[in-house]
C-alpha positions in Angstrom: -18.0 17.9 19.4 -18.6 16.0 16.1 -16.6 14.4 13.4 -18.2 12.6 10.4 -16.4 10.5 7.8 -18.3 9.5 4.6 -17.3 7.2 1.7 -18.9 6.2 -1.6 -16.5 3.3 -2.0 -18.6 0.2 -3.0 -19.6 -1.5 -0.9 -19.6 1.7 1.3 -20.4 -0.3 4.4 -16.8 -1.6 4.3 -16.1 1.5 6.3 -17.4 -0.3 9.3 -14.8 -3.0 8.9 -12.0 -0.4 8.6 -13.2 1.5 11.7 -14.0 -1.7 13.7 -17.4 -0.3 14.5 -20.6 -2.1 13.4 -23.0 0.2 11.4 -26.0 -1.6 12.9 -25.6 -0.2 16.4 -24.4 2.7 18.5 -21.2 2.1 20.3 -20.2 4.1 23.4 -16.8 4.4 25.0 -16.2 6.1 28.4 -13.3 8.5 28.5 -11.5 10.3 31.3 -13.0 13.6 30.2 -16.4 12.4 29.0 -18.0 9.9 26.6 -17.6 9.1 22.9 -20.3 7.5 20.7 -19.8 6.1 17.3 -22.9 5.7 15.1 -23.9 5.7 11.4 -26.4 8.3 10.2 -26.4 6.4 6.9 -25.2 3.0 5.8 -25.9 1.6 2.4 -23.9 -0.1 -0.4 -23.6 3.3 -2.2 -22.8 5.6 0.7 -21.9 5.2 4.3 -21.2 7.9 7.0 -19.7 7.2 10.4 -20.0 9.8 13.1 -17.9 10.2 16.2 -19.7 12.3 18.8 -17.7 13.4 21.8 -19.5 14.7 24.9 -17.1 16.5 27.2 -17.7 16.7 30.9 -16.2 20.1 31.9 -16.0 19.0 35.6 -14.3 15.7 34.6 -11.9 17.6 32.4 -10.4 19.6 35.3 -10.9 17.1 38.1 -7.6 16.6 39.8 -5.9 19.5 38.1 -4.7 22.5 40.1 -6.2 25.9 39.0 -3.8 27.9 36.9 -4.3 31.0 39.1 -5.3 31.7 42.6 -8.9 31.1 43.7 -11.8 29.8 41.7 -11.7 30.2 38.0 -15.0 30.0 36.2 -13.2 29.6 32.9 -12.2 26.1 34.0 -15.8 25.0 33.7 -17.3 27.4 31.2 -15.4 27.3 28.0 -15.6 26.1 24.4 -14.1 22.6 25.0 -17.5 20.7 24.8 -18.3 22.3 21.5 -15.2 22.5 19.3 -12.8 20.0 17.8 -9.5 20.1 19.8 -6.9 17.8 21.3 -9.8 16.1 23.0 -10.9 14.9 19.5 -7.4 13.6 18.8 -7.4 11.7 22.1 -10.8 10.2 21.2 -9.5 9.2 17.7 -6.6 7.3 19.3 -8.8 5.6 21.9 -12.0 4.9 20.0 -10.6 4.5 16.4 -7.1 3.4 17.3 -7.1 0.2 15.1 -8.1 2.2 12.1 -5.6 5.0 12.9 -2.8 2.4 13.1 -3.9 0.6 9.9 -5.3 -2.6 11.3 -8.2 -4.5 9.7 -8.6 -8.2 10.1 -11.7 -8.4 7.8 -10.6 -6.0 5.1 -6.7 -5.9 5.1 -6.6 -5.2 1.4 -8.4 -1.8 2.0 -6.1 -0.5 4.7 -3.7 1.1 2.2 -6.2 1.5 -0.6 -7.1 5.0 -1.7 -10.8 5.5 -1.0 -13.2 8.4 -1.8 -13.5 10.0 1.6 -15.1 13.1 3.0 -14.5 14.3 6.6 -16.5 17.1 8.3 -15.8 19.0 11.5 -18.7 21.4 12.1 -16.9 23.6 14.6 -13.1 24.1 14.5 -11.1 26.7 16.4 -9.0 27.8 13.4 -6.2 29.7 15.0 -4.6 31.4 12.0 -7.8 31.7 10.0 -8.9 30.3 6.7 -5.6 30.8 4.8 -3.7 28.8 7.5 -6.3 26.1 7.4 -5.9 25.7 3.6 -2.1 25.7 3.8 -2.4 22.8 6.3 -4.7 20.5 4.3 -4.4 21.4 0.6 -0.7 20.2 0.3 -2.0 16.8 1.4 -4.2 16.6 -1.7 -7.6 17.5 -0.2 -10.3 19.6 -1.6 -10.9 22.0 1.3 -14.3 23.6 1.9 -14.6 26.2 4.6 -17.7 27.8 6.0 -17.1 31.0 7.9 -20.1 30.6 10.2 -20.2 27.0 11.4 -23.4 25.2 12.4 -24.7 26.7 15.7 -21.6 28.7 16.4 -23.3 32.1 16.5 -26.1 30.8 18.6 -23.7 29.3 21.1 -21.8 32.6 21.3 -18.5 30.7 20.9 -16.7 33.7 19.4 -16.9 35.4 22.7 -14.6 32.8 24.3 -11.6 33.2 22.1 -9.9 35.6 19.7 -9.5 33.2 16.8 -12.4 32.4 14.4 -14.5 29.2 14.5 -14.9 27.6 11.1 -16.6 24.6 9.7 -14.2 22.4 7.7 -15.0 19.7 5.1 -12.2 17.7 3.5 -12.6 15.6 0.4 -10.0 13.4 -1.2 -9.1 10.0 -2.4 -6.7 8.4 0.1 -6.4 5.5 2.6 -8.6 6.0 5.7 -5.6 5.6 8.0 -3.9 8.6 6.3 -7.0 10.7 6.8 -7.2 9.8 10.5 -3.4 10.5 10.9 -3.8 14.0 9.3 -6.7 14.8 11.6 -4.9 13.4 14.7 -1.9 15.7 14.2 -3.5 18.8 12.6 -6.6 19.3 14.8 -4.5 20.3 17.9 -2.3 22.5 15.6 -5.3 24.7 15.0 -6.1 25.1 18.7 -4.0 26.6 21.5 -5.1 24.6 24.5 -4.0 21.0 24.7 -5.8 19.3 27.6 -2.7 17.6 28.8 0.9 18.4 29.6 3.2 18.3 26.5 6.3 16.2 27.2 8.9 14.4 25.1 6.4 11.6 24.5 4.6 14.0 22.2 7.5 13.9 19.8 7.1 10.1 19.3 3.3 10.5 18.7 4.0 13.3 16.2 6.6 11.4 14.2 4.6 8.2 14.3 1.4 9.7 13.0 3.2 12.1 10.7 5.1 9.3 9.0 5.0 9.5 5.2 3.7 13.1 5.0 5.0 15.4 7.7 8.6 15.4 6.5 7.8 17.0 3.2 4.9 19.1 4.3 5.5 22.8 3.3 4.2 23.9 6.8 6.3 21.4 8.6 8.0 23.9 11.0 4.7 25.5 11.9 3.0 22.2 12.5 5.8 20.9 14.8 5.9 24.2 16.7 2.2 24.4 17.4 1.8 20.7 18.1 4.6 20.8 20.7 3.2 24.0 22.2 6.2 26.1 21.2 8.6 24.3 23.6 11.8 25.1 21.8 13.8 22.1 23.1 11.1 19.6 21.9 10.7 21.4 18.6 14.4 21.4 17.8 14.6 17.6 18.5 11.6 16.8 16.4 12.8 18.9 13.5 16.3 17.4 13.7 14.8 13.9 13.4 12.5 14.8 10.6 15.4 16.5 8.7 17.6 13.4 9.1 14.9 11.1 7.9 14.3 13.4 4.8 17.9 13.5 3.9 18.5 9.8 4.4 15.5 8.9 2.2 16.5 11.4 -0.4 20.1 10.3 -0.5 19.2 6.6 -0.9 16.5 7.3 -3.5 18.8 9.6 -5.5 21.7 7.2 -5.9 19.4 4.3 -6.7 17.3 6.4 -9.0 20.0 7.2 -11.4 21.4 3.7 -11.4 18.2 1.9 -11.9 16.6 4.3 -14.4 19.7 4.3 -16.6 20.0 0.5 -16.4 16.5 0.2 -17.9 16.9 3.0 -20.5 20.5 2.4 -21.5 19.7 0.3 -24.6 18.3 3.4 -26.3 20.7 6.0 -24.6 17.5 7.7 -23.5 19.2 9.9 -20.8 21.5 11.5 -23.4 18.6 12.1 -25.7 16.6 13.6 -22.9 19.3 16.0 -21.9 19.9 17.0 -25.5 16.1 17.7 -25.9 16.1 19.9 -22.8 19.1 21.9 -23.9 17.5 22.5 -27.3 14.4 24.0 -25.5 16.6 26.1 -23.2 18.4 27.5 -26.3 15.1 28.1 -28.0 13.9 30.1 -25.0 17.0 32.4 -25.2 17.4 32.0 -21.5 19.9 34.0 -19.5 19.0 32.3 -16.2 18.0 28.6 -15.6 17.1 26.7 -12.4 17.2 22.9 -12.5 14.7 21.7 -9.9 15.6 18.3 -8.7 19.1 18.5 -10.2 20.4 15.3 -8.7 24.1 14.8 -9.4 24.3 17.6 -11.9 24.2 16.0 -15.3 22.1 18.7 -16.9 24.0 21.4 -15.0 27.2 20.4 -16.6 25.7 20.8 -20.0 24.2 24.2 -19.1 27.6 25.4 -18.1 28.7 25.0 -21.7 25.9 27.4 -23.0 27.5 30.8 -23.6 24.2 32.8 -23.4 23.3 31.6 -19.9 24.6 33.9 -17.2 23.1 32.3 -14.1 22.6 28.6 -13.3 21.1 27.2 -10.1 20.6 23.6 -9.1 18.2 22.6 -6.3 17.8 19.2 -4.7 16.4 17.8 -1.5 19.5 15.5 -1.1 22.6 17.0 0.4 24.6 14.0 -0.7 23.4 14.4 -4.3 24.5 18.1 -4.2 27.9 17.1 -2.9 28.3 14.7 -5.8 27.1 17.3 -8.2 29.8 19.7 -6.9 32.4 17.0 -7.5 31.1 16.1 -10.9 31.1 19.8 -11.9 34.6 20.3 -10.4 33.4 23.5 -8.9 36.6 24.1 -7.0 38.6 24.0 -10.2 36.4 26.2 -12.3 37.6 29.6 -13.4 36.3 32.3 -11.2 33.9 33.7 -13.8 32.4 30.2 -14.3 32.3 29.5 -10.5 30.2 32.7 -10.0 27.8 31.6 -12.7 26.6 28.5 -10.9 25.1 27.8 -7.5 23.9 24.6 -5.8 21.2 25.0 -3.1 19.4 22.6 -0.8 15.6 22.7 -0.8 12.3 21.0 -1.4 9.7 21.4 -4.1 7.1 21.2 -1.3 8.0 24.5 0.2 7.5 28.0 -1.1 11.0 29.3 -1.6 11.9 32.9 -2.8 15.2 31.6 -4.1 13.3 29.9 -6.9 11.8 33.1 -8.2 12.9 35.3 -11.2 14.3 32.7 -13.6 13.8 32.6 -17.3 13.6 28.8 -17.4 13.0 26.1 -14.8 13.8 22.5 -15.8 12.1 19.6 -14.0 13.6 16.4 -15.4 12.2 13.0 -14.4 11.2 14.4 -11.0 7.4 14.5 -10.5 7.0 10.7 -10.8 8.9 10.5 -7.5 6.3 12.6 -5.7 3.3 11.0 -3.9 0.2 12.1 -5.8 -1.2 14.0 -2.8 2.0 16.2 -2.9 1.4 17.3 -6.5 -0.9 20.1 -5.4 1.9 21.6 -3.3 4.5 21.1 -6.1 2.2 22.8 -8.6 1.8 25.9 -6.4 5.5 26.1 -5.6 6.5 26.1 -9.2 3.7 27.6 -11.2 2.2 30.0 -8.7 5.0 31.2 -6.5 8.3 30.7 -8.5 6.5 31.4 -11.8 9.5 31.1 -14.2 9.2 32.4 -17.8 9.2 28.9 -19.1 9.0 25.4 -17.5 10.5 22.4 -19.2 9.2 19.2 -17.6 9.8 15.6 -18.5 8.4 12.3 -17.2 8.2 8.7 -18.3 5.5 7.4 -20.7 4.4 4.2 -19.0 2.9 2.9 -22.3 6.5 2.6 -23.7 7.6 0.3 -20.8 6.5 -2.7 -22.8 9.4 -2.1 -25.2 12.1 -2.4 -22.4 13.1 -6.1 -22.5 14.8 -5.9 -19.0 11.7 -4.5 -17.4 9.1 -7.0 -16.1 5.6 -6.5 -17.3 3.6 -4.2 -15.1 6.6 -2.8 -13.3 7.6 0.9 -13.1 11.0 2.0 -14.3 12.2 2.6 -10.8 10.9 1.3 -7.5 10.8 4.9 -6.0 8.4 6.0 -8.7 5.0 6.7 -7.1 3.3 6.6 -10.5 4.0 6.8 -14.3 1.5 8.4 -16.6 0.2 7.5 -20.0 0.3 10.2 -22.6 -3.4 10.9 -22.1 -2.9 11.2 -18.3 0.1 13.5 -18.6 -1.5 15.8 -21.1 -4.7 16.0 -18.9 -2.6 16.9 -15.9 -0.4 19.4 -17.7 -3.4 21.2 -19.4 -5.2 21.5 -16.0 -2.1 23.0 -14.4 -1.5 25.3 -17.3 -5.1 26.5 -17.2 -5.1 27.0 -13.4 -2.0 29.1 -13.3 -2.2 31.0 -16.6 0.3 29.1 -18.7 0.0 27.4 -22.1 1.6 24.0 -22.7 3.1 22.3 -25.7 3.9 18.6 -25.8 7.0 17.1 -27.4 8.3 13.5 -27.7 11.7 12.5 -26.4 13.5 9.4 -27.7 12.4 7.0 -30.5 8.7 7.2 -31.1 6.8 3.9 -31.3 3.7 4.1 -33.7 1.5 2.5 -31.1 3.1 3.4 -27.7 4.5 6.8 -28.4 7.9 8.0 -27.1 9.7 6.7 -23.9 9.8 10.2 -22.4 7.1 12.8 -22.7 7.9 16.5 -22.4 5.7 19.5 -21.6 6.9 23.0 -22.3 4.9 25.6 -20.3 4.9 29.3 -21.1 2.8 32.2 -19.5 
């Protein structure tokens, strides 16, 4: 059972400091079910690869365990466990690479959270659910996923005879912290298998939440991951999902209230929010839209203006924050609207990380100052949800132009407009992203400035209007 991790970060041998394993020698660790060796097939300034080789002792694996059925079961000793990545690999990651998994590095602390060019390879993976499920697990995390249908040596070993699901070779490439890569592997490898080597108890919830922190809450396959990781034990699944949901809502509620206050405080001097809403309304009118969905509607500022447009028959506002939706309902005075108007608008709770059929069939989707609040690895999932699955007739998207920040007197140099912003793009960066998305999903895109245009720095807000 083998896992290799490669980096081209310079100097690439920093990987040894992050893993707490010296590239100059082989290091062995005895485990209850076998032995793990860490070694480096290559270690230079330009490229470094660390390999974790796990040798499973089938006898040691079942020693002290009572057979599942009566009498002797050969399957306890003759199975695929020594050859494929499974929960045994996750246990080895925790035991052998625990410091790296938990984000500790005494020699290179500045690299612990630094995005690094990384490639991970698992030559034989029991992919229960097949290639499509495998991609849906890893692509939303920002990886380039390469899958080989016939992994190295699998046919010769006759592994497919031991189980009904396919064995695949998986390569993941991405730019992210090493600790994030290890956390993803720790959680998701057992999700692809159906045979954890230990009893799943309530302690597994804590492991799942600890190693899923920062990504599992918003993963579009969250429910499937939790269910499989906890071996479909309904009581444990319900508890884990309840805790994840409460974390998601708490974070979203806090971020939403702070977002509107802080962004408006920075931009108030040029009344940018009003100009932005007016520009979006102009685009909605130009589209002749009869149905509009506002993705990330917040407290409903745009929704209120859309209600005043006579040609629009259906309006939907979606947000991940329940509290924001409640405030939107109050701001829109939904309970006091005439019945015809009340039927025209709907507020729904949801996430832009999940495929959701409620988002389909709209003439226009508006996404106003939203994407900069997404972690960059989540953008791939967002792009598919909006442009591939929902596929509205027109997408109107705005985001800050970081170049213009120098013109805000109350914004310290180098600081983003809001502390919840994960990034802010230059005009070149935004246009490159938008053109790539448009080309990938069969749209064209037109760019328009919003707010006063500075000759050198451009507008404070940049808008992209996408059409099929």
